[in-house]
C-alpha positions in Angstrom: 48.6 -69.5 1.7 51.3 -68.5 4.6 50.6 -64.8 5.8 53.3 -62.0 7.1 53.2 -59.1 8.2 53.4 -55.4 9.5 52.8 -54.2 12.3 52.3 -49.5 13.3 50.8 -46.4 12.7 51.0 -45.0 10.2 52.1 -47.2 7.7 52.8 -45.0 4.3 55.9 -44.9 3.8 57.1 -48.7 5.0 59.2 -50.2 3.3 58.6 -53.4 3.9 54.8 -54.3 2.2 56.9 -53.6 -1.3 60.0 -55.0 -0.2 59.0 -58.8 0.9 56.4 -58.9 -1.8 58.6 -58.3 -4.1 60.4 -61.2 -2.6 57.7 -63.3 -2.4 57.4 -62.7 -6.0 60.5 -63.1 -7.7 61.2 -66.1 -5.8 57.9 -67.7 -6.1 57.2 -68.1 -2.5 53.6 -68.7 -1.7 53.0 -65.9 0.9 51.0 -62.5 1.1 52.7 -59.4 3.5 50.4 -56.8 4.7 50.3 -53.9 6.3 48.5 -54.0 10.1 47.8 -49.8 10.8 46.7 -49.9 14.0 45.9 -46.4 16.0 46.6 -48.3 19.4 48.0 -51.1 20.4 45.4 -52.8 22.5 44.0 -54.0 19.1 47.7 -56.2 18.4 45.8 -59.1 19.9 42.7 -59.0 17.1 45.3 -59.1 14.6 46.6 -62.7 15.8 43.1 -64.3 17.3 41.6 -63.5 13.5 45.1 -64.3 10.5 45.8 -68.0 11.5 47.6 -68.3 9.0 49.8 -65.4 10.3 53.6 -66.3 10.7 55.3 -63.7 11.4 55.6 -59.8 12.2 57.4 -56.6 11.8 56.8 -54.2 13.6 57.8 -50.5 12.9 56.9 -47.3 14.9 55.5 -46.4 17.5 55.2 -50.0 19.0 58.6 -51.0 19.2 58.5 -50.7 23.2 55.4 -51.7 23.4 54.7 -54.7 22.0 56.9 -56.2 24.8 54.2 -56.9 27.3 52.2 -58.8 24.0 54.8 -61.2 23.8 55.3 -65.0 25.4 59.4 -64.7 24.9 62.4 -63.1 23.7 65.7 -63.5 22.0 68.0 -62.3 24.8 69.8 -59.9 22.7 65.9 -58.1 21.6 65.4 -58.1 25.7 68.8 -56.5 26.7 68.0 -53.7 23.8 64.4 -53.2 25.2 62.6 -52.6 21.7 61.3 -55.3 19.3 60.8 -55.5 15.3 60.4 -59.0 14.9 57.6 -61.3 15.9 57.6 -64.9 15.2 54.7 -66.1 15.4 54.2 -70.1 16.0 51.5 -71.9 16.4 51.4 -75.9 18.5 47.9 -77.4 19.1 45.4 -74.6 18.8 48.0 -72.5 21.4 50.1 -69.2 19.9 53.6 -68.4 21.2 55.6 -65.0 20.1 59.3 -64.7 20.4 60.4 -61.0 19.9 63.3 -60.7 18.5 65.6 -57.3 17.2 67.0 -56.9 13.3 67.1 -53.6 13.7 70.6 -54.1 15.2 71.9 -56.2 12.8 71.4 -53.9 9.3 72.6 -50.8 11.5 75.7 -52.7 11.9 76.3 -54.0 8.7 75.4 -50.9 6.6 77.3 -48.8 9.1 80.6 -50.7 9.8 82.3 -50.2 5.9 82.2 -46.7 7.1 83.8 -46.8 10.2 87.7 -44.5 10.1 89.4 -46.3 13.1 91.4 -43.2 13.4 88.5 -40.5 14.1 85.5 -42.5 14.6 85.0 -42.8 18.2 82.3 -41.9 19.8 79.5 -41.0 18.5 75.8 -39.1 19.1 72.1 -41.0 18.1 69.9 -38.1 17.8 66.6 -39.5 19.1 65.7 -41.8 22.0 62.9 -44.1 21.0 63.5 -47.9 20.1 65.5 -47.7 17.6 67.2 -45.6 19.0 68.1 -48.5 21.2 69.1 -51.3 18.5 71.3 -48.5 17.2 73.4 -48.3 20.7 74.4 -51.9 20.5 75.2 -51.6 17.4 77.9 -49.2 17.7 78.8 -50.7 21.2 79.6 -53.9 19.4 81.3 -51.9 16.1 83.8 -49.9 19.6 82.3 -46.5 19.1 81.1 -45.4 22.4 78.0 -43.2 22.2 76.3 -40.5 23.8 71.9 -39.6 23.3 70.6 -36.3 22.4 67.0 -35.4 23.5 64.9 -32.2 23.5 64.8 -32.5 27.3 67.9 -33.0 30.0 68.4 -35.6 31.4 71.6 -37.4 32.9 74.2 -38.8 30.7 72.4 -37.3 27.7 73.0 -34.2 26.0 70.4 -31.9 24.8 70.3 -30.5 20.6 70.9 -27.2 23.1 74.2 -28.4 24.0 75.7 -29.5 21.6 78.8 -27.2 20.6 82.3 -27.2 18.7 84.1 -29.0 22.0 81.4 -31.7 21.4 81.4 -32.3 18.2 85.3 -32.6 17.3 84.9 -35.0 19.8 81.8 -37.3 18.6 82.4 -37.2 15.3 79.6 -40.0 14.3 75.9 -38.3 14.5 73.3 -41.0 13.3 69.7 -40.0 13.3 67.4 -42.2 15.4 64.4 -40.0 14.7 61.6 -40.1 11.9 62.0 -36.2 11.9 63.2 -35.7 8.6 60.3 -37.7 6.8 58.5 -37.4 3.8 56.3 -35.0 3.6 58.2 -32.8 6.1 61.8 -32.9 4.2 62.4 -29.7 5.3 62.9 -30.6 8.9 65.8 -31.7 10.1 67.5 -32.2 13.5 68.7 -29.2 15.4 72.4 -29.7 15.7 74.9 -27.4 14.3 75.6 -28.2 11.0 78.2 -25.7 10.8 80.5 -27.6 12.8 80.5 -30.4 10.5 84.4 -31.0 8.3 85.0 -34.7 6.6 86.1 -36.1 9.7 82.2 -36.5 10.7 80.1 -39.6 9.4 76.3 -38.9 9.8 74.3 -41.6 9.3 69.9 -41.5 8.6 67.6 -44.3 10.3 65.3 -42.4 7.7 65.2 -43.6 3.4 62.5 -42.0 2.2 63.9 -39.3 1.1 67.0 -40.7 -0.1 69.4 -37.7 0.9 67.2 -35.9 3.8 67.7 -32.5 5.1 70.2 -33.4 7.9 72.6 -35.5 5.2 72.8 -32.8 2.4 73.6 -30.3 5.4 76.4 -32.8 6.3 77.3 -33.1 2.3 77.7 -29.5 2.1 80.1 -29.7 5.4 81.7 -32.3 4.1 80.9 -35.4 5.7 80.4 -38.2 4.7 76.6 -39.3 4.4 74.8 -42.9 4.3 70.7 -43.1 4.6 68.9 -46.3 6.1 68.0 -47.8 2.9 70.1 -50.6 3.2 69.5 -51.3 6.7 66.2 -51.9 6.4 67.2 -54.5 3.2 69.5 -56.3 5.7 67.1 -56.2 8.7 64.5 -57.5 6.7 66.4 -60.4 5.4 67.2 -60.8 9.4 63.4 -61.0 10.2 62.7 -63.8 6.9 66.0 -65.6 8.6 64.1 -65.3 11.9 60.6 -66.6 10.8 61.8 -69.9 8.8 64.3 -70.9 11.1 
C-alpha cells in the first residue's frame, strides 16, 4: 500500500488527511494518508527513512521554508517562490530523491481569479509574510495585480498594520489574509486592519478555512466587501498535489 502524509506542527486542524482519506475510499485507491506531526524539522529525515512506501508529502506551517534544505531538487516555480508545500518521493535502486513543489499558487490563483474585477481591483495587500504569503504574491502577480506585504514590524517596501489608512485602502482594494490569525480555536482574533474603511469595492480573501467565516471575513462583509475563504483553494491545491505525486 502506498503511503502519503503531511508534516507540520500542530496538525489538529489539517485539511489534507480527511480530503485524501475520503478520496482514496471513494475512488478505491489502495493508499493511506497520515499525519506526521513533528515539533522540529530535524525529525523529518527519520520519517523518510522509516517509511519505505512513502510516495508523497504535503508540508504546512511552520515548515514550508525550513524544509528546503532537506530536498534534492525543486520545481522552478517553487524555487522562485521560496516555499514548498508538496514533496514527491521517488526511490530508485535504494536511493531516495525528494523533489519540492508548490501547489498553493495553483489553488490560490484558480480560487480567487473569478472574483477579480479588472475595473476596480489593481492592487492587493498581503497580510503576513510567511511561506503561504509567497505563493499568494506569485499568484497575484500572475493575475496582473500589484501587491504589497503587511507585517507587524517596519521593513522597506512593506506596510505595517498601523500605517494602513484611508488612502492606502482606497488604492489597495484586494486584501488577502495569508496569516493563521483567526483560525480555530482563536476565532475572535482578526488581523488589525481598519475595517471601517472597507467598501463594496473591496475583496477580502482568507486562506483560513476553519471557521468558514472568520472574523476577518465577517467584518469585511459587514462593510459590503466581497469575501471568500480558503476552502476551495485547499481542495484545488490538494488535487494539484495528487497530480504531482502521480505524474
